[in-house]
N, C-alpha and C positions, 0 to 999 in steps of 0.2 A: 504494498499499498503508499508505504515512503517513496519507494523508487516513482510510482507514479507522479507522486506530488515534486518530487525531485527533478524529474524529467519534464512534466509539464509547466514549472514555472519559469526557468530559464527560456523555453520556448515564450512563454508570455510577455517576458520583460525584452527580447529579443524583437519579439513583434511589435508594443510597445515605443521601442526606442527607432525603431527602424520608421514607423508610421509617423512618429514625431520628425525624422530628419525629413522625410517627403516630404511635409505638409510645409518646414522649411524652406528644401528645394521649391515647391507648389509656390509660395511666396516670393524666393528670387526668381521663377520665370515670370508670376502676374506682374509685381510689383514695379519693374520698371516700363510696365508697358503705360502709357499717361497719354493724355489726352492735354496740349499745354493748352490753359486759354488764361492766364495771365501769372503772377508772382508764384502761385499754387495750383500745380495742375490736378486731373480728374486721375488719379492713380486703379487700379487694381489691388490695392495693397489691403483695403477693409473687406473683400469680396474673400479673399484670401484667409483673412483671419478669420472673418465668419466662418467659412467651410472648416476650417481648421478645429476650431472649438464645435461644429456640429460633430467630427469625426472623429476627435481626440478629448474631449473635456477643457473644462477652463485650466486645470493646470497643463497640462499637457500642450495645447492649444497655445498657451502662452509663450510655455516654455521654446513652442517653435517658432513663434514671432522673435523672443529672446537670439535664437539662434541666426535668424535672418539681421535682426539687427547689429549683433556682432560682425556677421560677415559684411556687413553695410560697411561700419566703423572700421574695417580694417583695409578697405577700400576696394572690394566687388563691386563693381558695377550693378548693383542690384537695388538703390531706390529709385525714385521714377527718374524715367528721363537717362536712364541707366548713368545714373551717378551713383556714388560712394565716399567714402572718406570722413573726417569728424567735421572738413569742414561743412558738409552736408545737413550736420546738427545744429551747428552754429549760424547757418543761415536762415533765411523767416520762414522755413518751412519743417526745422526741427521740433517746435513744438508740437506738431501734429505728428511727429515720427515716434517722440517719446508717450503722446496720447494714445497711440495706438495701442500701449502696455496698458493703462486704466480703460480702455474700450473692453481690450480681447477679455480682463477678469471681471467686469462688471458685467457683459453681455454672456459669456460662459457662464458665473453662476445662474442666472437666469435660464439661459438654455439647456443647462444640467438638470435644473431642479423644477422647471414649469415644464410640461410636455404640452402645453396649449398654446398655436401657434400664434395668437394676438398676444398671449404673455413673451414670449420669445421674443416678439417686434417688439415690442415696447422694450424692455432688454438690451435687446441693440441699437435704439432708439437714446433709450439713454446713456448707454457706453457711447455714442456718437457724439451726443452732446457732450458728456464731459471731455472728449476727445477735442472736439469743435474750440472749446473752452479752454484747453491747455494752449493751442496751436493758435489761437485768436490773440492770447493774450502774450506768447513769448512771438507772432507777428509784430505787435504793436512794441512791443521794447526794440526787437531789431529794426525795422524797417522805419521808426520812429511815427507810426499812424496812430491815428484815433481809432478806440474801440468802435465807433461806427462806422469809421471808413474800414475797417478789417473785417466786421461784418458783410461789409456790399462786397467785397472782394474775396473772401478765405471762407465763408460760411455759405451765404445763402444761393449762390450759383451751383453748390455740391448738394443741397437736401435733396434734390429730387432724383440724382444719380445714385446717390447713397439709400434713399429708399429702395430703389429697383433692386441694386446690389443686396438691400438686405431682405427682399423678397426672393430673388434668387437662388440665395444662400439656406432660405426655409424649405423652398421646394427641392433642390438637386444635393445638400447636405444630408436629412436624412434616408434619400434612397442610393446614395452614397455609400453611407454605413450600412445601408441592409447588404449591399452587392460587397461589399467586402467581411463582413461576416458572414 
């Protein structure tokens, strides 16, 4: 009996590590794809994070994002527009990159603990609002902008696309999870 538990435990751990790394890789692929519409581009980073949360749960989903973040910090071109390095964090969009960590935790906790799609959507919206707040405050500091002006540049144009990405994740995330298991 112990032998079976010993054999299955490493397989489970290996699976978790592999899936976490795979979702970090998916984020590295999706995040650089961006649509430049001003100082803050529309990227697919949050879509990759939402999918990670559905597939991995909040802890491993957040870890997969942190792995992606570290890869970008060391200079790999995985941030929006195929950029990388610490200068990207110091730039006007750095607050959004950091805000994604908090977004992953908030949205992930709701997704893990509530199985009603409307509540999950509310969790993703709440996490995104916190990310918007981090990013907008940082943008104001770095770009010497007013909060109102920054909202017009960095938040309002992104709301429709972000809602669409949340809905896409809500639809395909559970489907992919069922297929993988």
